[in-house]
Structures are given as structure tokens and as C-alpha cells.
C-alpha positions in Angstrom: 0.0 0.0 0.0 1.2 3.5 -0.8 0.4 6.9 0.7 -1.6 7.7 -2.4 -3.8 4.7 -1.7 -4.5 5.9 1.8 -5.3 9.5 0.6 -7.6 8.1 -2.1 -9.4 5.8 0.4 -10.0 8.9 2.7 -11.0 11.0 -0.3 -8.2 13.6 0.4 -6.9 15.6 -2.5 -3.7 17.5 -1.9 -0.8 18.5 -4.1 2.4 16.7 -2.8 5.8 15.9 -4.2 5.5 12.7 -6.3 7.8 10.7 -4.1 5.6 11.2 -1.1 2.6 9.6 -3.0 4.7 6.6 -3.8 6.0 6.0 -0.3 5.1 2.5 0.9 3.2 2.2 4.2 1.8 -0.7 6.1 -1.4 -2.4 4.8 -2.9 -1.7 8.2 -3.6 1.8 6.9 -6.5 0.3 5.0 -8.5 0.9 8.2 -7.0 4.3 8.9 -9.0 7.3 10.2 -8.5 10.9 9.3 -7.8 12.7 12.6 -7.0 16.2 11.2 -7.3 17.8 7.8 -6.3 21.5 7.7 -2.8 22.9 7.2 -1.6 19.6 8.6 -3.1 16.2 7.6 -3.0 13.5 10.3 -4.0 9.9 9.5 -3.9 7.3 12.2 -4.5 3.6 12.6 -4.5 1.6 15.9 -2.7 -1.7 15.4 -2.3 -4.7 17.7 1.2 -3.7 18.9 1.4 0.0 18.1 -0.2 3.0 16.5 0.8 4.1 13.1 0.5 7.7 12.0 1.1 9.7 8.8 1.5 13.4 9.2 1.6 15.6 6.1 2.6 19.2 6.3 3.2 20.4 2.7 5.5 23.2 4.0 7.6 21.0 6.3 7.5 17.3 5.2 5.7 14.0 5.5 6.3 11.8 8.5 5.4 8.1 8.7 5.8 6.9 12.3 5.0 4.1 14.7 4.0 5.1 18.3 5.1 2.2 20.6 3.3 1.3 23.9 6.2 2.7 25.9 5.7 6.1 24.3 8.7 5.8 22.0 8.4 7.0 18.4 10.2 5.6 15.4 9.8 6.6 11.8 11.0 8.7 8.9 10.3 12.3 7.9 10.4 12.7 4.1 11.4 16.1 2.8 10.6 17.9 -0.5 13.8 16.6 -2.2 13.5 12.9 -3.1 16.8 12.1 -1.5 16.3 14.0 1.7 14.8 12.4 4.8 15.3 12.4 8.6 14.9 9.5 11.0 12.5 10.2 13.8 13.2 8.9 17.3 11.9 11.5 19.6 8.2 12.0 20.7 6.5 15.1 19.4 3.1 16.4 20.5 2.1 16.3 16.8 2.2 12.5 16.7 -0.1 11.9 19.8 
């Protein structure tokens, strides 16, 4: 499953860098819910072992993270340039 599939399933239309659309995400996002849709889009799915979240801020980047039961966060933040990304390992208020 790709980010584009998740956005299509939730009927969200937003202009993003092409490589964000093609980012692979867990098939568990088939049951995702739209939590926020304004200047920031937040999509979340509760899984058996963790919670998975996609945060899209067109001006800042797209994050795909897993929130672990012990409140740790792991994931990747994709930036506008296809080859630029950051690993996420610190909790942020935005993810919860």
C-alpha cells in the first residue's frame, strides 16, 4: 500500500511531491482514520502492537511513524527533495 492509496481511500486531495505519494506504508492503513485535515493532515490507525501515523505538512515534510506502547516514536520524515529524509526517534506532540 502507498500513501496515495491511503489518501484516495479517505478522499483527500492534496498536491504533494510525487515521491511522497509513492511512499510505501503498512497495509494496516486500509483501516485508517482521518484525525486532522487542515494545514496539517494527520492519519492514524490503531494496530495490535502499536499505533501508526502519517503526518503531512506540505510546507515541512511528511512523517510516517509508529508510536510504541512505551511512548517511543520511530519513523521517517520525508522532505521535499526525493533524497532528503530524517529519522524520527523523539516523541512530538504532533504524533499523539
